[in-house]
C-alpha positions, -999 to 999 in steps of 0.1 A, spaced: 103 -300 -630 77 -269 -635 76 -235 -656 52 -211 -668 43 -174 -666 9 -168 -643 -3 -134 -655 -26 -137 -623 -30 -148 -587 -35 -187 -586 -41 -208 -558 -37 -248 -554 -55 -275 -533 -28 -299 -532 -41 -333 -515 -19 -355 -487 -2 -377 -510 22 -395 -488 52 -381 -502 80 -355 -488 90 -327 -516 123 -308 -516 116 -273 -540 143 -255 -554 128 -221 -569 145 -206 -596 112 -187 -599 91 -161 -582 85 -161 -543 54 -186 -536 31 -181 -505 18 -207 -479 -20 -200 -471 -34 -205 -435 -62 -234 -446 -88 -210 -426 -83 -175 -440 -61 -174 -471 -52 -135 -467 -27 -153 -444 5 -163 -458 41 -172 -455 62 -162 -480 86 -191 -492 119 -176 -515 146 -205 -524 137 -236 -512 113 -253 -485 109 -289 -474 66 -298 -471 62 -331 -450 40 -348 -448 9 -342 -445 -28 -356 -430 -46 -320 -446 -44 -300 -478 -25 -268 -485 -32 -238 -503 1 -227 -524 -5 -192 -541 18 -183 -571 20 -160 -599 42 -146 -622 75 -165 -633 72 -200 -621 104 -221 -624 103 -248 -601 124 -274 -596 110 -308 -571 127 -340 -560 101 -365 -542 112 -384 -514 89 -418 -506 76 -427 -479 109 -430 -451 134 -417 -481 137 -383 -463 157 -396 -434 186 -412 -452 188 -377 -470 183 -352 -444 190 -371 -412 166 -360 -392 133 -370 -371 109 -365 -404 84 -361 -375 96 -324 -372 82 -316 -408 48 -335 -402 24 -307 -412 50 -282 -420 62 -264 -445 99 -255 -441 131 -235 -450 153 -252 -465 184 -237 -456 169 -236 -420 180 -273 -424 205 -277 -445 224 -240 -445 246 -227 -474 249 -262 -491 212 -261 -505 219 -219 -513 250 -228 -536 226 -257 -548 201 -233 -558 230 -209 -573 241 -235 -597 209 -242 -609 205 -208 -616 234 -207 -638 228 -238 -653 218 -232 -695 186 -263 -694 168 -284 -678 190 -311 -686 217 -296 -663 197 -291 -633 188 -328 -629 223 -339 -631 229 -312 -605 202 -326 -579 212 -363 -589 242 -358 -580 235 -336 -550 210 -361 -539 237 -392 -541 259 -371 -522 240 -364 -495 231 -410 -492 268 -412 -494 271 -400 -464 266 -429 -441 230 -427 -433 211 -461 -447 171 -463 -445 158 -488 -422 148 -520 -437 121 -528 -411 102 -492 -424 108 -498 -459 92 -535 -454 66 -518 -429 53 -492 -459 54 -515 -487 27 -539 -466 4 -511 -461 6 -496 -494 -6 -526 -506 -32 -536 -485 -8 -568 -466 -23 -562 -432 -23 -525 -433 -36 -512 -399 -25 -546 -381 14 -530 -370 15 -559 -344 15 -586 -373 37 -569 -391 67 -558 -364 63 -595 -360 75 -606 -394 96 -584 -388 112 -594 -358 109 -562 -336 85 -553 -316 52 -533 -320 67 -501 -297 106 -504 -314 85 -504 -352 61 -476 -341 90 -451 -335 112 -467 -369 80 -454 -383 73 -423 -365 114 -409 -374 114 -424 -407 84 -417 -422 65 -391 -399 35 -405 -395 20 -434 -374 17 -467 -394 -24 -463 -387 -25 -425 -403 0 -438 -429 -26 -463 -441 -51 -442 -439 -31 -414 -460 -26 -446 -485 -63 -454 -488 -73 -421 -496 -49 -419 -529 -65 -453 -536 -97 -435 -540 -79 -403 -557 -70 -433 -585 -100 -449 -584 -124 -417 -593 -95 -404 -620 -112 -391 -646 -141 -412 -648 -170 -390 -658 -199 -404 -633 -186 -422 -601 -210 -446 -579 -195 -438 -547 -207 -473 -530 -186 -490 -553 -160 -464 -541 -158 -473 -512 -161 -512 -511 -134 -505 -536 -108 -492 -516 -112 -506 -489 -138 -487 -464 -163 -498 -442 -191 -483 -456 -200 -449 -478 -205 -423 -450 -171 -436 -437 -156 -431 -468 -167 -395 -469 -156 -385 -439 -121 -399 -446 -124 -381 -479 -135 -348 -462 -108 -354 -437 -75 -353 -464 -89 -331 -492 -117 -306 -473 -141 -319 -499 -167 -341 -506 -164 -364 -526 -190 -352 -554 -174 -315 -554 -142 -329 -563 -157 -346 -593 -166 -312 -601 -132 -298 -597 -107 -319 -602 -81 -311 -634 -56 -329 -652 -37 -332 -622 -58 -357 -594 -42 -341 -566 -46 -308 -573 -78 -278 -576 -81 -248 -576 -87 -232 -544 -117 -209 -540 
């Protein structure tokens, strides 16, 4: 839940973190800015889904901000939506285009609710109803996601497939359908997020130590990967980070 008033335009650079987000907007419209030209914008007014990402996005906010968000763990989108998650990768899509009037009715009920507890209850009831629709999570993908997140054979998907009892190609297809990224790309996002957590709010950071602690080959490899996922050098991030580690003010 996010709520408040912004008297001036505010742009956030948001990093990929391995999650898919559903957003219900009860406030003023928000804008997604084009990565290379922030003057090119797409306006989102009601609700949207932000799929798995491998690059940062820029969101512009102004006026009354009131968002109710649902963060889906990797692989959590498929049981809820019943659609291949690859269709949303690298995209922000209006939820009405995916769920039709169903999501609009949920939003209307949230608008009518008198408090945030009631809105959370509505969101929870809706999620449980969707999950009871008959779709089940893929255990093989869940196992692979957990192994990658823990760093167990993170890039050796063939070995993970053997442990699960699936062919390499079958697991790749399932991962693509349920997560929306390849296992290798997902492992790279996880390594980047490990680096973000390692840096945290430290006043000073030894980048060579960070690279070693987070599983990168060397410092240049770490810098290259950090820039690919954030659009920033590690040193630039250190000077611009705020209270929320995956959000920085966009220039």
